[in-house]
Residue frames as qw, qx, qy, qz and C-alpha x, y, z in Angstrom:
[[0.000, 0.889, 0.458, 0.000, 0.00, 0.00, 0.00],
 [0.439, 0.104, 0.019, 0.892, 1.48, 3.32, -1.06],
 [0.006, -0.676, -0.369, 0.638, 0.48, 6.82, -0.11],
 [0.397, 0.533, 0.525, 0.532, -1.11, 8.67, -3.02],
 [0.092, 0.254, 0.042, 0.962, -1.66, 12.32, -3.82],
 [0.485, -0.554, -0.412, -0.536, -5.25, 12.04, -2.63],
 [0.704, -0.460, -0.459, 0.286, -4.08, 10.93, 0.81],
 [0.414, -0.079, -0.154, 0.894, -1.81, 13.94, 1.17],
 [0.139, -0.338, -0.245, -0.898, -4.53, 16.29, -0.02],
 [0.594, -0.560, -0.529, -0.234, -7.06, 14.74, 2.35],
 [0.612, -0.407, -0.371, 0.567, -4.74, 15.32, 5.32],
 [0.234, 0.073, 0.047, 0.968, -4.06, 18.85, 4.07],
 [0.323, -0.477, -0.401, -0.712, -7.77, 19.65, 3.75],
 [0.651, -0.560, -0.511, 0.047, -8.52, 18.20, 7.20],
 [0.517, -0.260, -0.252, 0.776, -5.74, 20.29, 8.76],
 [0.041, 0.220, 0.187, 0.956, -6.99, 23.41, 7.00],
 [0.467, -0.549, -0.494, -0.486, -10.59, 22.80, 8.11],
 [0.643, -0.504, -0.458, 0.350, -9.51, 22.27, 11.73],
 [0.377, -0.129, -0.088, 0.913, -7.51, 25.50, 11.59],
 [0.125, -0.367, -0.366, -0.846, -10.35, 27.41, 9.93],
 [0.560, -0.614, -0.481, -0.280, -12.92, 26.36, 12.50],
 [0.618, -0.364, -0.363, 0.595, -10.41, 27.02, 15.27],
 [0.183, 0.087, 0.046, 0.978, -10.09, 30.62, 14.05],
 [0.342, -0.444, -0.410, -0.719, -13.86, 31.01, 13.88],
 [0.683, -0.520, -0.492, -0.145, -14.76, 29.37, 17.19],
 [0.662, -0.289, -0.384, 0.575, -11.97, 30.23, 19.63],
 [0.089, -0.964, -0.135, -0.212, -11.67, 33.48, 21.54],
 [0.643, -0.631, 0.198, 0.386, -8.12, 33.09, 22.87],
 [0.308, 0.870, -0.297, -0.244, -5.57, 35.04, 20.84],
 [0.219, -0.524, 0.810, 0.146, -2.87, 32.38, 21.15],
 [0.591, 0.199, 0.780, -0.043, -5.20, 29.59, 20.03],
 [0.549, 0.786, 0.186, -0.215, -6.38, 31.66, 17.05],
 [0.110, 0.813, -0.526, -0.225, -2.75, 32.32, 16.12],
 [0.388, -0.266, 0.878, 0.087, -1.91, 28.61, 16.33],
 [0.630, 0.469, 0.606, -0.127, -4.91, 27.80, 14.14],
 [0.411, 0.865, -0.133, -0.255, -3.71, 30.32, 11.55],
 [0.082, -0.626, 0.757, 0.169, -0.31, 28.63, 11.56],
 [0.567, 0.069, 0.820, -0.049, -2.02, 25.25, 11.15],
 [0.614, 0.709, 0.282, -0.205, -3.78, 26.58, 8.06],
 [0.209, 0.838, -0.456, -0.217, -0.43, 27.76, 6.68],
 [0.319, -0.370, 0.870, 0.069, 1.14, 24.34, 7.27],
 [0.662, 0.365, 0.637, -0.151, -1.82, 22.67, 5.54],
 [0.523, 0.823, -0.031, -0.217, -1.26, 24.82, 2.47],
 [0.038, 0.719, -0.680, -0.142, 2.46, 24.03, 2.41],
 [0.546, -0.090, 0.832, -0.045, 1.71, 20.31, 2.72],
 [0.683, 0.600, 0.386, -0.156, -0.50, 20.55, -0.36],
 [0.321, 0.865, -0.336, -0.190, 2.26, 22.38, -2.25],
 [0.217, -0.512, 0.828, 0.069, 4.80, 19.69, -1.38],
 [0.654, 0.187, 0.722, -0.126, 2.33, 16.96, -2.36],
 [0.626, 0.749, 0.139, -0.168, 1.70, 18.54, -5.76],
 [0.116, 0.813, -0.553, -0.143, 5.42, 19.07, -6.24],
 [0.406, -0.292, 0.866, 0.017, 6.14, 15.42, -5.51],
 [0.687, 0.424, 0.565, -0.171, 3.30, 14.29, -7.75],
 [0.542, 0.834, -0.029, -0.100, 4.59, 16.38, -10.67],
 [0.871, -0.101, 0.089, 0.472, 8.21, 15.37, -9.87],
 [0.328, 0.722, -0.045, 0.608, 9.45, 18.95, -9.79],
 [0.490, -0.223, -0.466, 0.702, 11.13, 21.04, -7.13],
 [0.035, -0.504, -0.186, -0.843, 8.99, 24.14, -7.70],
 [0.606, -0.653, -0.310, -0.332, 6.66, 23.49, -4.77],
 [0.786, -0.353, -0.276, 0.426, 9.52, 22.63, -2.45],
 [0.391, 0.173, -0.044, 0.903, 11.33, 25.88, -3.22],
 [0.273, -0.578, -0.237, -0.732, 8.12, 27.83, -2.72],
 [0.745, -0.572, -0.342, -0.037, 7.58, 26.10, 0.64],
 [0.659, -0.095, -0.240, 0.707, 11.11, 27.05, 1.70],
 [0.081, 0.323, 0.021, 0.943, 10.27, 30.73, 1.18],
 [0.548, -0.580, -0.347, -0.493, 6.90, 30.32, 2.90],
 [0.781, -0.442, -0.361, 0.252, 8.55, 28.81, 5.98],
 [0.471, 0.076, -0.156, 0.865, 11.13, 31.60, 6.04],
 [0.192, -0.440, -0.125, -0.868, 8.42, 34.25, 6.02],
 [0.702, -0.519, -0.419, -0.248, 6.40, 32.24, 8.58],
 [0.676, -0.217, -0.405, 0.576, 9.33, 32.29, 11.00],
 [0.141, 0.153, -0.092, 0.974, 9.40, 36.08, 10.86],
 [0.463, -0.456, -0.359, -0.669, 5.61, 36.14, 11.17],
 [0.724, -0.428, -0.526, 0.127, 5.77, 34.06, 14.34],
 [0.473, -0.112, -0.316, 0.815, 8.25, 36.43, 15.91],
 [0.101, -0.217, -0.080, -0.968, 6.18, 39.51, 15.08],
 [0.582, -0.424, -0.495, -0.487, 2.85, 37.88, 15.95],
 [0.684, -0.402, -0.531, 0.299, 4.00, 36.66, 19.35],
 [0.302, -0.018, -0.221, 0.927, 5.53, 40.06, 20.09],
 [0.310, -0.333, -0.236, -0.859, 2.17, 41.69, 19.34],
 [0.695, -0.443, -0.531, -0.196, 0.35, 39.19, 21.55],
 [0.595, -0.256, -0.453, 0.612, 2.82, 39.77, 24.41],
 [0.083, 0.124, -0.056, 0.987, 2.43, 43.55, 24.03],
 [0.496, -0.417, -0.383, -0.658, -1.37, 43.20, 24.12],
 [0.718, -0.406, -0.553, 0.118, -1.15, 41.03, 27.22],
 [0.452, -0.118, -0.346, 0.813, 1.13, 43.50, 28.99],
 [0.101, -0.178, -0.065, -0.977, -1.17, 46.40, 28.18],
 [0.615, -0.266, -0.263, -0.694, -4.60, 44.79, 28.68],
 [0.293, -0.299, 0.817, -0.396, -3.72, 41.87, 31.00],
 [0.758, 0.228, 0.530, -0.304, -5.75, 39.46, 28.85],
 [0.081, -0.248, 0.767, 0.586, -5.45, 37.49, 25.63],
 [0.354, 0.489, 0.787, -0.126, -9.19, 37.00, 25.12],
 [0.189, 0.252, 0.489, 0.814, -10.41, 38.48, 21.85],
 [0.194, -0.751, -0.593, -0.214, -13.75, 39.54, 23.35],
 [0.427, -0.792, -0.208, 0.383, -12.02, 41.81, 25.84],
 [0.405, -0.235, 0.302, 0.831, -9.71, 43.44, 23.27],
 [0.251, 0.754, 0.586, 0.157, -12.19, 46.01, 22.01],
 [0.280, -0.537, -0.014, 0.795, -10.07, 49.18, 21.85],
 [0.091, -0.007, 0.532, 0.842, -10.88, 49.80, 18.19],
 [0.063, -0.598, -0.781, -0.168, -14.65, 49.62, 18.79],
 [0.204, -0.784, -0.375, 0.451, -14.72, 52.86, 20.76]]
């Protein structure tokens, strides 16, 4: 039994759906951020699967750049979350309503 392209895409879609519903349902900033990262990883998994299926390196090179940008995104995103926590003493999205007023 070998793993096919459909198997990779199924796992990728399931990861993306879990991340999407995590973003919609959760109210904790850290959990929402982790769900966004899960969605990014699902997309990169699909790129690698298509690259392997087509026997090219295009998807793998693109994933390398995505992961490089994601590392910088993690640093900036966590810095913003820490700054919000220090200022508001909470990471709940419902209580971060400064832009509503």
